N, C-alpha and C positions, 0 to 999 in steps of 0.2 A: 401557559404555553407548554406543549408537549413536544419535545425535540427528539426526533428519531432519525437523524441524519449524521450520526457520528463518524461514519466512514468518509464523509465529505470533509468534515472538520469537527473537532471536539472543543467544547467550551474550555478555556484555560482553567486548569485546576488551581486551587488557592495557593499551594506551595510554589507553583510555577510563576504565578503573578507576584508573589512575595519576593521570589528570587530575582525576577526581572526588575522590580522596583528597587531592590537593594543595589543592583548593578547600575541602574540609571541614576539613582540619587546619591549613592555613597562611593561607588567604585566605577566611575564613569570614564576612567583614563584609557588611553591607548595601551593595550597589553604588550605592545612591542617596545615601548619606551623603557628606560632603565631606572627611573626614580621609584620611590616606595609605593605611591598610589598605583602606578602601572604594574608593579609586581603583584599587588593585591588583585588587580584585574586579571593578570596572568594566572594567578592561583584559582580564581573563579572558573576560568576556562578549563584548566587542567582537572579541577575537581569534577566539573561537568563531564569532561571526557571520560574520566574513570567511571562515573555513574552510567553514562550512555553505553560504554563498552561492556560493562557488566550485564546490562540488559540484553545486549547482543550476544553475549557469551564469547567475547573475544578480548585479547590484550588491549590495554588502553593505547599503546603506541601504534596499533593497527586500525584505530578508529579516527576518521577525519571529518571535520565539520564542513557542511556545504550550506547552500541557501534553501534546500528542501529536497524532497524525494525526486522531483523531476531532474534537478541538476545531478543528483547522485546517480540516477539511472543513466543519464546521458554520459556522464564522465566514465562510468564503468564500462558501458558498451563500446564507446569509441576507443577507450584505452585498451580493452581486451582485444578488440578487433585489430588494432595496430600491433599488439603483441603476437597475435596468432597468425597473421596473414602470411608469414613465411612458410607455413604448412598448408595453407589453403584459404579460400575466401567464401566459405559456405557457413551460414548461420541458421539455426533452427529455433523455433519457439512455438507458442500456441496462438491461434487466431483470436483468442479472448483476452490477451494481455492488455495492460493499461496503455493508453495512447502515448505516454512518455516512452514506453518500450517500442510500440509499433511504429511511431513516427521516427524514432532513432534508426530502426531497421530500414525504413523507407529511405533514409538518407544514406545508409550504407549501400543499399541497392543502387542509388544514383552514383555511388562511387565505384561501382563495378562488382559488388558482392552479389552472390546468389542467396536469396532468403527463402526458406521453406517453412510454412506455418501449418502445423497439424490442427485438424478440427478437434474440439474438446469432446470429452465423454459427457454423459448425462450430468447436468448440474454445473458444468464448466470446469471440472477437474481434468487433468491430463489423461488422455487415452494413451497409456504407455506403449502399447503395441504400435499404434500409429506414429507416435513420436520416434520410437526406435527404427521404424521403417525409413525415416528420413535421414538417419545417421549414415555417414559415408567416411571414407578414409580422409577426405579433405574437409570434413566438418570440424571447425575450430571454435565455434561459439554457440553456446546454449544459454538462453535466458528464460527464466520461468518465475512466476510469482508463487510465493508460499501460500497465499490466500487470495483468491480472486476478489477484486474490489466490488463486484456487483452481486455475485451469488454466494460468496463466502466459501466456495469450494477449496479444499485443502490439498496441497501437493507436497509430498516429501521430496524436496528438491535434491537433497543429498543422495537418497536412494536412487532417484531417477538418473542423477548424474553418473553414479557408479555403473548403472546398466548401459548408459550411452557411451561411456568411455571404453567399453569392451569392443565397440565397433568404430569408435572415433578416438584413438589414443592421444591425440593432441588437443583434445577438447578443453576449452576454458569456459567456466560456468559462472553466470551471474544470477543472483536471486533478488527479486523485488520483494522485500519483506515489509513494505509500507503498512500493510493491513494485519500483519502478525506481530510486529516488533513490540516487545514489552508486554505482550498479551498471551501469546502461545509460544511454547518452547520448540525450537527446531535446531538440530545439530548443524554445525558449520563444516562437517567433514565433506571434503570434495568441492566446496564452494570457494571460488576465487575472489569474488566481490559480492557484497550484500548492501542493498540500498534501503535506507529508512527515512522517516519524516517525523518532525517534531509535533506539528499541530494535530496529527492524528491521535496523539496520546495526551493531549492537554497542555502542550507547550505553546509558546507564541508561534505565529506564522513566520515564515522566512528563515527557518533553520532545519537542517536535515543532517544525515550522517552517511558515511560510506566506510564499510569495512573492506580492507584489502589484505588478502592472505600474506602471511610472513614469507619473505623470499620473493615475492612478486613485486617488481618495480614497474609502475605504470606512469605514463606520460600525463602531465597536467593539461587541463583545458583552459585554465585561467592563469595568466602570467602577471608578475609584478614583484611585490616585496618578499615573496618566498614563504608566506605564512602556511600553516598546516604542513610543515615539513616539505614545502615546495610543491605540494600537490594542488593547493587551492589558494592562490594569493589574494590579498585584500585584507584590510583591517577587520578583525573578528567582530561579529555582532554580539558583544558580551552579554547584554540583557537577554537576547533570544537564546543564546547558548546556555546561560545560567538557568533559564526556564526549562530548557530541554533536559538538563541534568536532573532538575527537581522532578519533572514529569516521568523521566525514565526510572527514577528511584521510587516512585509512587507505586503502590500495589494496585494493579489493574485486574481485580478479581473477575473471572468470567461470569457474566450473568446467565442464570439458568431460566431463560424466559421463552425459548422457542417452542418447547413442548406445550407450555401453557397457552401461547398464542395460537398454536395449531388447534387446540381444543376450543378456544374461543371462536375461531373462524369456522370450525365445523358446526357450531351452534348458530352463529350469526349469518353465515353466508354458505349455504350448502354447495354452491357451484364454484367455490374458490379452488385454486390450484397452487400447490407449493412448487416453486421453481428451484429453490436451493436444494442441494442434496441432503440426505438425512444425517450424514457424517461431516457436515460443513462446520465452519467457524461458529462459535456461539455468539459472535458479535454482529453477524450480518445475515439477513434473511430476505430473499426475494420471493414474491408471490404474485398471483393475479386474482382480483376479486371475481373475474369471470365475465365482466361486462365493462364497457366504457373505454375511454382512452386514457393512457397514463397521465398525460399533461392536464387533462380535465380533473382527474382524481387529485393530483397535486394541488391544483387551485382550490377545489372544493374543500379539501381537508385543511389547507392553509387558512381559509376563511374561518375555520373552526378552531384555529390555534394549534393545529397538529402539523408538524413539519416533517416530511419524509421526501423521498426522491423517486424519480422514474429511472434511476440508474446512476452512473458516475456523474458527479458535478461537472466534470470536464466536458461532458457531452452537450451541456447547455441547451437541453430541450430536444436535441436531435435524437433520432432512433438509435438505440444502443447497439453497437456491433456485437456485444456479448450476447444479448438476448437474441439477435438475429442468428448467431452461430449455433444456438442450442436446438434449432429445428422445431420450435414449439408451434402449436396450432396458431393460426393468425390472430384469433380473438384473444388467446392467452398472451401472445407476444405484445399485442397492441395495448393491453391493460396492465403490463408488468409494473410492479412497484417494489422499492427496496426500503426496508427499515434496517437501521443499524444502531447498536446499543453502546452505552458506556456502563461502567459499574454502578452508576446512579440511576439508570433506567429502572422503572418499577412495573410490576404486573398490572397495577391499577391503570397506568398510562396505556398499556396495550389493550386493556379492557375497553377503555374509552375509544381507542382507535377502531377496534372491531365493531363497536356499537355505531360509530360514525359511518363506517363503511356500510353496514347493514341499512342504516337510515337513508343513505344516499343512493342505494341501489335502485330505489323507486324512481330516481331521476333518470336513470338509464333505461328503465322499462318503458 
């Protein structure tokens, strides 16, 4: 099996599996109780919090556990909207953001907010001039991803936020860091909330994190026993949290594979097209073989034991809104594919992929 869909989910790393097993088999107590076993469970949670916060570059007391990236994004956007609405009800973002962001903005629109989405630049990164043109005095919310989940386009959210605040002084800023967390370093300057996910870096599914800037008190979306300092009630999922801490502490060395894959495709498929920008994330690369339909390619390659995607896993086979927004030629957009790497991906696996694509081009001719 050749697995090239790590942006959808990554295989749990050994340290994360060991940490989860330890929590399930030995420290399985409710961390909110007061006896010794429960205190050990609480220690696991707090140790994981320290590890996850370090990977985010924030203090441990400003990092809160959630059920995943989607909950973190939803919590941040609705809380920041509630915080900023006394100054205005205008939010801005890019049209190529993840569905967790775009659907949250749709809900804000149903609640009376005005939402403005800027088209992306080539490759999916922010066109800063177009984004700035949307900023107004009553713009109070900006949400951007640090790395686009389909093209790997990189945005310096801190720098963009600083420019936007010159036109929108009451702006609150959220960063979707699901595809950059623990892999690429980004400053937190000017960012009010930052959302991350565990399974994207080799933790178990069902755990995520939310950074909230010091001094910013936001309203919870989940009510109950007051866990996570009141921000997210519910008994903590200690095994998943322990796995998250282990994965966050793991070294996620950036694979230097994209240049090699480009050379392979030049030789194997002369009509191929790179969709991702040259300066994108080293973990994500989108391209078109030049012929065929994306979903057909995914099935053909799957039959050969090569797993990749036609875009975000959340799209579930539907045409990608990200690819649509890039203004590509129809035959390029129709055949778009995404490969995404972990630190264990090898050049030999990409060689096998390029060879399989070359062999199957005959099918489309």
